[in-house]
N, C-alpha and C positions, 0 to 999 in steps of 0.2 A: 529407106521407105518403111513406114509404119505397117505393122501386121494388120490384116483384115480381121473382122470379128471372129471369135472362136468357132470351131466347126460344130455342125449340128447333124442330127440323123438324116440319112439319105444323101448327104453331100458326098461328092466324089473327090478324093484326094489323088493328085497325080494323074488324074484322068481315068484311073482304073480301080481304085480302092473305095468302095461304097461303104460309108460308115453306117452301121445298123443301130447299135446301142452301146452305152457305156458299160464296160465290164468291171472296172475298178479304178481307184484313185490312189496315187502314191505321193511321195514327197516332191518329185520333180515333174510328174506328168499324169495324164489320164490315159487309160487304155480302153480302146473301143473294140468290140467285135465288129468285123467288117467283111465284106465280100470282095474278092479280087475278080475282076471281069477280064475276059480275054476274047480272042476271035471265036466265032461260032457260039456255042453254048458253054464255053469254058467258064466255070465259077469255082472258087475255092474260098473257104472261110479262113480268115487270117486275123491276127491281133495287130491293131495299129496304135502305136504309142505316140501320144501328142504331148510335146513339151509345153509346160505352162509358159505363155508369152512373156510374163514379167520376169521369169528366170532366164528366158532366152536372150534377154537384154544384157545379161551379165556374162562376161567372157568365161569366168570360172565354171559356171554351170553349163555353158555351151560346150566347153571342152570335155566335161564329164559325159554329156550326151553323145558327142562325137566319138569318144573313146568306147562307149558302150556299143555303138554301131561297128566301129572298126574291129574291136576284139570279138564281138559276136560273129562277125562275118568269117572269121578264121577258125572257129570252133565247130566241129561237126561231131556230135555224139548223141546217142539215143537219150541220154539223161540231161541234155541241155536243150532248152527251147531255141530253135534255129532262127537266125536272122535272115530275112529274105530281101529286104530293100531298105534304103535310107534316102529321104528326099526332103526338099524344101518346097512348099507350095504356098504362094501368096504370103510369104514372110513367116510361115509356121513350119516348125521342124517335126518330121514324122519318122518313126522307126517301125518297119513292118516285120512282124515276127510270126512264127508258127503259133497257130491257135491250139491251146490245150484245153480241152473240154473237161473241167474239173473245178477244184478249189485249192486255195493255198493252204499250207500246213497250219498256219495260225488259225484260220477259220475252222479247219477240221478239228483241231484240239478244242477250240471254243465250243463247237457243236457237241462233241462227245462228253466233255466235262460239264458244261453248263446247261446244255439242253437235254441230254440223255441222263445226266447225273451219275456218270460212272467213269472210272479211269480208262484211258486208252488201252487197247489190247497190245501188249508189248511186242508180239510177233509182227504185227502190222507196222508198228513204228520202227522196228529193226529193218523191215523191208524198205520203208521209206528212207531210212538212214543209209542203206546200201546204195540206193539210187542217187541220193545226194552226194555221197562220197565218190561214186563212179564219175559223176559229172565234174566234181572238183578235180579228180585225177586226170581227166582229159585236159583240163586247163593247166594243171601243174606240169603235165608231161608233154605239153604242146611242142611240136617240132617245126622249125622253119623250113623253107624250100630246100636248104642244103642238108637237112637232117640233124641240125643242131637243136638242142633243147632250148626253147624260149618260153620259160614258165610264165604263167599268168596267175596272179594271186587275186582271188575274188574280192576280199575285204568287206563283204556285206552278206555273209552267210547267216540268214535269219529264217524263222518259220514263214515270214511273209514272202520270201524269195524262193520258196520251194512249192511247186505246183504238183498236186496229185490228180492224175487224170481219172475219169470214170472207168477206165480200163485197168487202173491200178498203178502203173509205173510212175515214179516221181521224176520231175524235171527241174533243174536249177535254172533260175532266171536272173536278170538284172546285173549285168557286168559294168554298170555305170561308174562304180567306184573302184574298179579293178586296177591292179598295178601290173602292167605288162613290161617285161624287160627289154622289149624291142621298141619301147616308146622313147622319144628323144629326151623327155624330162617329166618330172612329176610336179604338178602345180600346187601341191600341198605345202602350206607355210610351216616353218619350224614351230613346234609346239601344238600343231593341229593334226588330228588323226582323222582318217576317213573310215566310216563305218557307223555302227550303232553301239552306244555305250555298253549295253548289256552283253554284247558278244565280242568285245575287244579282248585280245589275248594279253596276259601279263606283260610280255615283252614290249607290246605296242603301248600299253599304258605307261610304261617306263620310258617311252620315247624311241624305242627301237624300230627298225624298218620291218614292215610286214613281210612274212614269208609263208610258204605252204603250211608250215607248222602253226602259224597264226590262224589260218583257215581251219585247220584241224581242231584247234581249241574251240572255235566258234561252232563247229559241227558237234563237238561234245556238248556245248551249251544247248544246242538245238535238240539233241537226243534227250538230255536231262529234262528239258522243258516238255518235250513230247510225252515222256513217260510219267512225269509228275503232274503236269497240267497247269503249271504256272512258271513264270520266269525264274531263272536261277539268280540273276544279279539285278533285275530290273525294278525291284520294289522300293528302292531308296533313291535319294537324289543322286545325280550323276557322279559327283565326286566321291560320295560314300560308296557307290557301286564300284568305281575304279579302285578304291582302296581295298574293298573286299576281293576284287579280282587279283590285285597285286599280292595280297596275302594268301590267296588260295582258300578263301573262306567258302567252302562248298558243303551244303547240307548232305549228310550221308544218304545216298540214293536207296540203299537197302532198307533203311528205316522207313522211308516214305513209300516204297513199293516192295514189300517183303515177298511178293509173288513172283518177281522176276529172277531169272537165273543168276547165280553168282558170277558166271563168266561174262554176262552182259554188264554187270556192275563194274567188273574189272576193266572192260573195254572203255566204258564211259569215263571212269576215274583216270585211266591212263591218258586219255585225250585231254582231260582237264588238268593235267600236271602243270604246276607253275613253271617248272624248269622244262623248256621246250625240248631239251635233249632226252628227256624221259618219256616223251610222247612216242607214238608209232613212227617208224622211219618214213612213212608216207601214208596218205589217206587211202591209197589202194590196199596197203597192208591192213589198215583199220577195217576197211570193207571186208577183207578176207576173214578177219577175226569175227566180224558180225555174221558172216555167212556160216562160220563154224558153229556159232550159237544157234542159228536156225536149224542147221543139220542135226544138232543134238536134241532138238525139240521133239516132243511126241505128237505135235500137231500134224494132221494129214490134210489140212485145208489147202486149197489153192489160194495163197495169200493175196495175189493180185486181184483175183475174183472177189475175195472177201473185202479187200480195201476199196475196190471200185464200187461194190454194192453200198458200202457205208457212205462213200462220197455222193452217190446218187441220192441216197436217203437224206443226207444233209442238205443237199441243194433243194429238195422238195420241202423239207421241214422248215427251212429258213426262207422259203419263197424267193430264191435267188434268180429264178429264170435261167438265163444263159450266162449270168455274171460269174466271175471266178473268185470274188471276194464277198465276205459277209458285210452286214450293215455297219460294223464297227470300223470299217475302212474308209467310209465315205467322206471324211474330213481331210483335205489336203494338208500337207506338212511342209510349208514353204520356208521353214526356218532351219536352225542348226541341226535338228535331229534328222533332217533329210540326208545327212551323211557326213557332216563336218563337226568335229568335236575338239574342244580345247582341252589339252592335257595339263595335269598339274605339274608344277615344278618339283624340285627336290624337297622343298619345304611343305609340299602338299597343297600349295596355293596356286591359283591360276597363273600361268606363265606370262600372260599379257596384262595382268592386273585388272581385268574387267569382270572377274567372276564367271559364272556360267553364261556364255554368250547366247542369249535367247533369239537373236535374229541376225545371222551373219549377212544376210542380204542388205539390211540397213547399214551395217558396218562397212560393207564394200562400197556402198553408194556415197557414204559420208566422206 
């Protein structure tokens, strides 16, 4: 049965989730701020993620959306946006999540660097990094009902997928590309990686299986970007970026931000090691090292309060209303960059002989 027209404001989904306004747009879905209604006067603000109908027609994308719901439902952590519900209504797929009043890290960096014209404050970015890493640790250390470790690799750690609330704490979102070891199989084709090019780990670029150490590398990229104000590997075409990643071509952080502590530089550099055995033993260990950097700081500020104040200021200055993303997010990305990347072969050329695949959806339909 064909899906009905796309949802609109004031429409109720599943009989109890009233859509209020669009909060953001991503590669596979739109996110609405919504109100959950219950008996009596019960009301709660939630985020309702609506999968693009044209992607819902493709099994590969449906599986990714289903996996985000399944994985999110088993992860309970203060630094991960919680999943409340998953439903199909009139042919449309919806994921109901915790509403985080704030903005994503990408928008935050854009505001500070391009609107205020200054570098980000390193203490605040370290605080965000610790929250990101604690959320990752909860996924990597996840236990099943029998107490056995069933790790979940996020595979899409980027500034877009880290929300900073108006109260300061950071939350990791979007497990749609995650690799859970209790999953029956992984739908990724040989020579195809899931994630964003600029945050792939060297071992993944070489065709290796993603691991928690791969997430750690991506977290290092995010921290570098948050401190410098621009992408580490994202300013060239995808295959050039992957070559730089494999070679470990990282601009020295200390030269770009001479004001940050040497201990912080060492933490970021170690996370960005080409050899995954030289990274931290776990993201929790990395978070601990970042905590040590903060403890050695002379700052007496309440970092969460300072971060939340900047987030609130950014929302007002960018006229965001209740949205969680800035205006640079408003274009959907229904192509390969929404999470599927063709890796180069040993000769550096595309494995499938099609060059950079600009539209995987078209390829799947042909």
